[in-house]
C-alpha positions in Angstrom: 1.1 20.4 -6.5 -2.4 20.9 -7.7 -3.9 21.0 -10.9 -6.6 24.3 -11.2 -9.1 25.1 -13.5 -11.3 28.4 -13.3 -13.7 27.2 -10.9 -11.8 24.2 -9.0 -8.5 22.7 -8.0 -7.7 19.0 -7.7 -4.9 18.2 -5.2 -3.6 15.7 -2.9 -5.5 15.0 0.2 -4.6 14.8 3.8 -6.1 14.3 7.1 -7.0 17.7 7.2 -9.4 17.1 4.5 -11.2 13.8 6.2 -14.5 15.7 7.1 -14.9 16.7 3.2 -13.7 13.3 2.1 -15.8 11.2 4.4 -18.8 12.9 3.3 -18.0 12.5 -0.4 -17.1 8.8 0.3 -20.2 8.2 2.2 -22.2 9.7 -0.8 -20.0 7.5 -3.0 -21.2 4.3 -1.0 -24.7 5.3 -1.1 -24.3 5.5 -4.8 -23.4 1.8 -5.0 -26.0 0.6 -2.7 -24.7 1.2 0.8 -26.4 2.5 3.7 -25.2 5.8 4.5 -22.6 5.7 7.4 -20.5 8.7 7.6 -18.7 7.6 10.8 -17.8 4.1 8.9 -16.5 6.3 6.0 -14.3 8.5 7.9 -12.8 5.7 9.9 -11.9 3.9 6.6 -10.5 6.8 5.1 -8.3 8.0 8.1 -7.0 4.6 8.2 -6.1 4.6 4.7 -4.6 8.0 5.2 -2.6 7.3 8.3 -1.0 4.0 6.8 -0.1 5.5 3.5 -1.7 2.7 1.6 -3.8 4.7 -0.8 -3.4 7.9 -2.5 -6.4 10.4 -2.2 -7.0 13.4 -4.5 -9.5 15.9 -3.9 -11.3 18.4 -6.0 -12.4 21.5 -4.1 -14.3 24.9 -5.6 -12.7 28.4 -4.8 -14.6 28.6 -1.7 -13.3 25.4 -0.1 -16.3 23.3 -1.0 -15.3 19.4 -1.6 -16.6 18.5 -5.0 -15.2 15.0 -5.7 -12.5 12.9 -5.2 -10.4 9.8 -6.6 -8.6 6.9 -4.6 -5.8 5.0 -6.0 -4.3 1.6 -4.6 -0.9 0.7 -5.5 -0.4 -2.7 -6.9 1.8 -4.6 -9.6 1.5 -6.6 -12.7 3.0 -9.7 -12.3 3.3 -10.4 -16.1 4.8 -6.9 -16.8 6.9 -6.8 -13.6 6.0 -3.3 -12.7 4.0 -1.4 -10.6 0.5 -0.4 -11.6 -2.1 1.7 -9.6 -6.2 0.4 -9.1 -8.4 3.6 -9.6 -10.7 2.0 -7.0 -13.1 5.0 -6.4 -14.1 8.2 -8.1 -17.1 10.2 -7.1 -18.4 13.4 -7.8 -21.0 15.3 -5.7 -24.3 15.6 -7.9 -24.3 19.5 -7.7 -20.7 19.4 -9.3 -21.2 16.9 -12.1 -21.0 18.3 -15.8 -18.3 20.9 -15.2 -15.0 18.9 -15.8 -14.4 17.6 -12.1 -14.4 14.0 -13.0 -12.1 14.6 -15.9 -9.8 16.5 -13.9 -9.6 13.9 -11.1 -8.8 11.4 -13.8 -5.9 13.5 -15.6 -4.4 14.0 -12.2 -4.6 10.5 -11.0 -2.8 9.4 -14.1 -0.3 12.2 -13.7 0.3 11.2 -10.2 0.4 7.5 -10.8 2.9 8.0 -13.6 5.2 9.8 -11.1 5.0 7.3 -8.9 6.2 4.6 -11.4 3.1 3.1 -12.3 2.9 1.8 -16.0 -0.8 1.2 -15.9 -3.9 2.3 -14.1 -6.9 -0.1 -13.9 -10.5 0.5 -13.1 -13.9 -1.0 -13.0 -17.3 0.4 -12.9 -20.8 -1.0 -13.0 -22.3 -2.3 -16.2 -25.3 0.1 -16.0 -23.0 3.5 -15.2 -23.1 4.4 -19.0 -21.7 8.2 -18.0 -18.9 6.8 -16.5 -18.0 4.6 -19.1 -18.4 7.2 -21.9 -15.9 9.5 -19.7 -13.4 7.0 -19.2 -13.4 6.2 -23.3 -13.2 9.8 -23.9 -10.2 10.1 -22.0 -8.4 7.0 -23.6 -9.2 4.4 -21.3 -9.6 0.9 -23.3 -12.4 -1.5 -22.2 -11.0 -4.9 -21.3 -12.1 -7.4 -24.1 -9.5 -10.2 -22.9 -10.4 -10.8 -19.3 -13.4 -11.3 -17.4 -13.6 -10.2 -13.8 -14.5 -12.3 -10.8 -15.1 -11.7 -7.3 -15.6 -14.0 -4.3 -17.1 -12.9 -0.9 -15.0 -14.2 2.0 
């Protein structure tokens, strides 16, 4: 199943898409301050695809060029006793920004998660990523006012 627009489509990604996904994922990691490492990016995504422990969506243009991706991880809400999904990664190539790729990826991610029984999607983004925050708000995402997020390196 894919969601198409006049200039691109969003579809489920598979192992055949690994080269395009790895390039985008490397760009995503660089955006968040990591050194470029396409081999590491590809190995990580290959493992996710082979294990089936995440869901990857890929936006492609009419010529087969990769524009962006989203990665969802299944999880649960203990309080709600239901499945949720974590929208952990969303990235659109710089040259493809501003034409609705991220919005289409978000919408398709929500549809797909719902079809898998998820009752909620959750995400976090950098405090200074105002464009992403604006997009999320315009798509009905609500900023959490009740919880503070913590992390601990192990």
